[in-house]
C-alpha positions in Angstrom: 0.0 0.0 0.0 1.4 3.3 -1.0 0.6 5.4 2.1 -2.3 7.6 1.0 -6.0 7.2 1.4 -9.2 9.2 1.0 -11.8 10.3 3.6 -14.9 12.1 2.3 -16.8 13.0 5.5 -20.2 14.0 4.0 -21.0 10.4 3.1 -18.6 8.5 5.4 -19.9 10.0 8.6 -23.5 9.0 7.9 -22.8 5.6 6.5 -20.4 4.6 9.3 -23.0 5.6 11.9 -25.8 3.7 10.1 -23.6 0.5 9.7 -21.9 0.5 13.2 -24.1 2.6 15.4 -21.2 4.8 16.4 -21.6 8.5 16.0 -18.7 9.1 13.6 -17.3 12.4 12.6 -14.2 13.0 10.6 -12.8 15.8 8.3 -12.7 15.4 4.6 -9.1 14.7 3.4 -8.9 13.2 0.0 -5.1 12.8 0.3 -4.7 11.6 3.9 -1.0 10.9 4.5 1.3 9.6 7.3 1.6 11.9 10.4 -1.9 13.2 9.9 -4.9 12.6 12.1 -6.9 9.5 11.3 -10.4 8.8 12.8 -10.7 5.1 13.8 -13.1 2.8 15.5 -11.8 0.9 18.5 -13.2 -1.1 21.4 -12.5 0.7 24.7 -13.8 -1.4 27.5 -16.7 -3.1 25.8 -17.8 -0.1 23.9 -17.2 0.7 20.2 -16.1 4.3 19.9 -14.4 6.7 17.6 -10.8 7.2 18.5 -8.6 9.8 16.7 -5.0 8.7 16.0 -1.9 9.8 14.3 -0.9 7.6 11.3 2.6 6.1 11.8 5.0 5.1 14.6 8.7 5.6 14.9 10.2 3.3 17.5 13.7 4.4 18.9 15.4 1.8 16.7 13.6 2.8 13.4 15.3 5.1 10.9 11.9 6.0 9.3 8.2 6.2 10.1 6.4 2.9 10.1 2.9 3.2 8.6 2.0 -0.3 7.5 2.6 -3.9 8.9 2.1 -7.1 7.0 -1.1 -8.6 8.4 0.2 -12.1 7.9 3.1 -11.5 10.3 2.2 -8.6 12.6 1.2 -10.9 15.4 4.6 -12.5 15.4 6.7 -9.3 15.2 8.0 -7.8 18.4 7.1 -4.2 17.3 3.4 -5.1 16.6 2.7 -8.2 18.7 1.1 -6.5 21.7 -0.9 -4.0 19.6 -2.1 -6.9 17.4 -3.3 -8.8 20.5 -4.9 -6.0 22.4 -5.3 -2.8 20.3 -6.9 -3.6 17.0 -9.0 -0.9 15.3 -10.7 0.0 12.0 -10.0 2.9 9.7 -13.3 3.8 7.9 -12.3 5.3 4.6 -13.7 6.3 1.2 -10.8 4.8 -0.8 -7.1 4.4 -1.1 -4.5 5.2 -3.8 -1.8 3.2 -5.6 0.7 4.4 -8.2 1.6 2.3 -11.2 4.6 2.7 -13.6 3.1 2.9 -17.1 6.3 4.0 -18.9 5.7 7.7 -18.7 8.0 10.1 -16.7 5.5 10.0 -13.7 3.7 7.0 -12.3 -0.1 6.9 -12.9 -2.2 7.4 -9.7 -5.3 5.2 -9.2 -8.1 5.6 -6.7 -9.7 2.4 -5.3 -13.2 2.7 -3.9 -16.1 0.4 -3.0 -18.1 -0.1 -6.2 -21.4 0.8 -4.4 -19.9 3.8 -2.6 -19.9 2.0 0.8 -17.3 2.7 3.5 -14.2 0.5 3.5 -13.0 -0.6 6.9 -9.2 -0.9 6.9 -7.7 -3.1 9.6 -5.3 -1.3 11.9 -3.5 -1.5 15.2 -3.0 1.4 17.6 -0.4 2.2 20.1 -1.4 3.9 23.4 0.9 6.9 23.3 -0.3 10.3 24.8 -2.0 10.7 21.5 -2.7 7.2 20.1 -0.8 6.3 16.9 -1.9 4.0 14.1 -0.3 1.4 11.8 -2.5 0.0 9.1 -2.3 -3.7 8.0 -1.7 -4.9 4.5 -2.1 -8.3 2.7 -1.3 -9.7 -0.7 -3.3 -7.9 -3.5 -6.6 -9.5 -4.5 -7.2 -10.2 -8.2 -8.6 -6.7 -8.9 -5.6 -5.0 -7.3 -2.8 -7.3 -8.6 -2.2 -5.3 -11.9 -1.6 -2.1 -9.8 0.4 -3.2 -6.7 1.5 -6.5 -5.1 -0.1 -5.5 -1.7 -3.3 -3.8 -0.5 -4.9 -2.8 2.8 -6.6 -5.5 4.8 -10.3 -4.8 4.8 -12.7 -6.1 7.4 -16.2 -7.0 6.3 -19.1 -5.4 8.2 -20.2 -8.7 9.6 -16.7 -9.4 11.0 -16.1 -6.0 12.8 -16.8 -7.4 16.3 -14.6 -10.4 15.6 -11.8 -8.2 14.4 -11.9 -5.9 17.4 -12.6 -8.5 20.1 -11.7 -11.9 18.8 -8.7 -13.9 19.9 -5.8 -13.4 17.7 -5.9 -17.1 16.7 -9.4 -16.5 15.1 -8.3 -13.7 12.8 -6.2 -15.6 10.1 -8.9 -15.6 7.4 -9.7 -11.9 8.0 -6.1 -11.1 7.0 -6.3 -12.7 3.6 -7.1 -10.8 0.4 -10.8 -10.6 -0.3 -11.6 -11.4 -3.9 -15.3 -10.7 -3.4 -14.7 -7.0 -2.4 -16.4 -5.0 -5.2 -14.0 -2.3 -6.2 -14.1 0.7 -8.5 -10.7 1.6 -9.9 -10.2 4.9 -11.6 -7.1 6.9 -12.9 -6.6 10.2 -11.2 
């Protein structure tokens, strides 16, 4: 995943509220990038709430900002293990971007959105700093995304939100696989 996604609050706020029951409010940012504020959904206690986070972490040992973790291995990596076990979240978004080299001087930018205009719920893990920080999870690209990039965000289906947020880590394996049934609209920008 390239490190940019889109949030259009006018539709996202209403749809996330209707689908999850959480009063969700975010600011439109069609080019949300690392270090910026990201509105997420997290379980605090036994309550699903909105939690604003900062996208990216930079542990003492890291030479650069970490914004993504491979969903397949995040539970095994020291940096992500505890967050994967106890601090999972969802990032409601309108879409995400990938760039593809098509032989011209600049790579072509593509926007990926849900084909029916529904919210996409990216899987993430958060870190309990003074202001919580977020790392999004990626997986191998599904069939629709493979021509554009070898990886894509992990998306959690609406009917698996509670499992993702509250389930035992051993129950999450299938949620971290690419979803070939996800209806996507892909357009050049």
